[in-house]
N, C-alpha and C positions, 0 to 999 in steps of 0.2 A: 398530511399536505406538506408540512415543513420538511419532513424526511425526503419526500420526493423532489422537493425543491432545492434542498441544500446539502444533501448526501452526495459527495462527489463520487465520480467513477462511471464506467460504462463499458460495454462490449462495442468493439468498432473494428471490423474487418477479420481476416483470417491469415494465418501464417502460410508459409509456402508448402506445407503439408496438409492444409486445410483445418488445423485446429483454431477455434475461435480465440480471439485476442481481447484482453480485458485491461483497461487502463484505469489506474488508481491514482487519483489526483490528491497529493497529500497537503501541499502548502496552502491552498485556500480553505481547506476543511476547517470549519468552526466546531471543534468537538464540544467546547463549553456551551456555546449556544444551542447545538442539538440536544445535549443532555439537560439543558434547562427548559427545552420546549418539548421534548419527548422523552418517554421511558426507555429504561436500558432495554427491556424486553421488545419494545417496537423497533429499535435499531437492530437488535439481533435477528428479529423476524425478517426485516428488511433485507439484510445480508443473506440469510438463508434463502429468500426468495431470489436473490441474485445467483446464488449458486444453483438454484434449481433452473433458473433460465439458461445458464450455461450448460448444464447437463442436457437439458432438452435440445438446446443448440448443436450439442455434439452428436445427439441422435439423428437430428436432421441432416447434419453433414454426412454421417455415416451412410444413410440411405441415398442421398446426393451423390456422393463419390464412389460408392460401392466398396468401402473399406472402413475398418474400424477406427473412429474418432472418438477417443475417451479422454483427452487432455486439453488443457487450456494454457495458453502462453499468457503471461501477465507482464505488464510495464507499470513500474511504479515511478511516477513523476514526483521526485522528492525536493523540487525547487521550492524555496520558502519553508522547508522543515526547521521547526525551531523549538524553543523551550515549551511554547504554549501547546505543544503536541504531546509533551511529557507530563501534563497534568495528571495526576494520579487517577481520578476517576475515568478519564480517556484511556490510560494504558490498561486499566482493569478491564474496560469494555473490549479493546482490542485484543486483550489476552483470551477473553472469552471466544471472541470470534475466531482466533487461531485454534483454539482447542476444539471448537466446533468443526472447523475445516479439516483438521487432522483426524478427528473421529469419524466424519461421515464421507470425507471425499480424499481419503488417503493417497490414491494414486492418480488424482486429477491434475495435478500441477506438472506441465511440461518443463517450464523454465521461467524464473522470475528475474526481470531485468530492473536494476536500479538506475534511473536516467536523471539528468539534469540536477545533480546535487550541488549544494552550495560549499564551495570551498572557501577558505579564508581569504581575505583581501591580498591580492598579489600572488596567491597560490597558483601555480599552473595546473591546468586540469590534466591528469595523467591519461595515458593511453588505456584501453580496455583491458579486462582480463583476457589471456589467451586460452581459448577453450580447446583442449586436446584431450583425447582419452586417457592420456597418462598423467593429467593433472586432476586430483580428486582430493579435496575440492579445488576449483580453480584458484590459481594465484593471482590475487586481484591488487590493484593499485590502492593507494589510500583513499578511503571512502569519506564522503562529506563529513565534516568535523562533528556534527550533532548525529549522524546516522550510527556510529558505533554505540553511542550511548542508548538511542531508541532500540537498537537490535539487541544489545545485551539484556535489556529489560523483558524481551519476548522470547529469545531464542531458545531457552529451556523447554518451551512449549512446542518447538518443532522437532520432528524426527530427524535423524542424522541424514535420511535420503532427501528430505525437504530441504535442510540446510545446503545441500550440495548443488541444488538447484538455484540458489539465489546468487546472482552474479552482478556486481557492481561495474557499471560502464562508466568510461572516461570522457575525454574530449572528443573522441570519435564514435559517440553512441548512436549517431544517426547512421553512420556507415554499417555499424554492427547490426542495428536493427533491420536493415535493408537485406542483410545475409539471410535473415529468418523469415522476413516479411517483405512481399513485393510492394514496391513504393506505391503502387496504385491502390494498396490495402492500408497504407499509413497516412493518416491525417498529415496535411501540410505543417501543422504545428510541431510534428515529431519527424519532420525530415522527408515526408512522402510527397503524393501528388493528390490524395483524396481530399475532397472537400463536400460540404453540404450541397444539395440542390441550389441553395441560394449563394453558394460560393464561400461559405464560412469555412475558414482554414482549420478551425478547431473542431469542426464536426459536432457542434454542440447538440444536435439533434440526437446523437448517439451517445456523447460523453458529457456527463454533468461535471461542471467545474467548480461547484460549490460556492462558497463565498460567505460573508458574515450574516448570521441569522440576526434579524430585526428583533429587538426586544420585546416587540408587540406579540411575538410568537411565545415569550417565555411564560411557563406556567409554575415556575419555582425560581427563587433567586439564590438558592443553596443547595448543596447535596451532602447528605452524610457520607462521611468517608471513614473507612475502615483501616486504621493504621495498625502495624504490627507490634507497636511499643509505645505505651502510655505510662507517665509517672508523675506523682505530685511531688513537687519540690517545696519544702517549707522555707519560709524567709530566713535568709542568713545560711541556708545549706546549699549544698551543691551536688550535683550528680553527674556522673560521666557516662556518655553513651559513645560507643564505637560503631562507625559505619564505614562501609567500603566507598571510596570516592570513585565514581565511575569516570570523571573527567576533571582536570585542574581548573 
């Protein structure tokens, strides 16, 4: 129940070629609350079910359109992405998700757009990457400040082909999305005209926007964490540890 209620994301609409579009809502996702309320295996199983739903949707679209539909276009809403999302147990789970995706659905990603990233106060939002056949991978503008950190933690799990499909969009992200998805297939929240039957511009009947998990759902108050390096330092002694700093 807690996963269904608070795990963000969902399929909504199709791109101009008939591929399903999946939205991943990062900011409101309460990874800590979910991991305190459900097992890691339950979270992985839930995402595996999402992947299977998308695979079956591709099969339905293939029959409906009379052509092969085998890929999914993904939109990652990174508004609110912050340090809480870099909590080690959450990164570990996300790493396992990416590994599962690469191993079981290696050719299913058409393109992954990063939208609504938070830049620093006063920073202008840059225009989007220019997508042309000669740019491999695309030459992108500066990404959201926390995004490179998060991406560096997991990019080694992605194949080179998958990395080339990740595109950071800038201030014109709504216009870029409409080049690939008809406005009638995009929720109003993301620059289109699609709403739920009740007029909801976020299309929450299709997309779960997550939120903070109430502590009443918690089944544990801490998680055992596996660290790569531990050492016992006696009183009056010192020990030097060297780490790569991902950001200042």
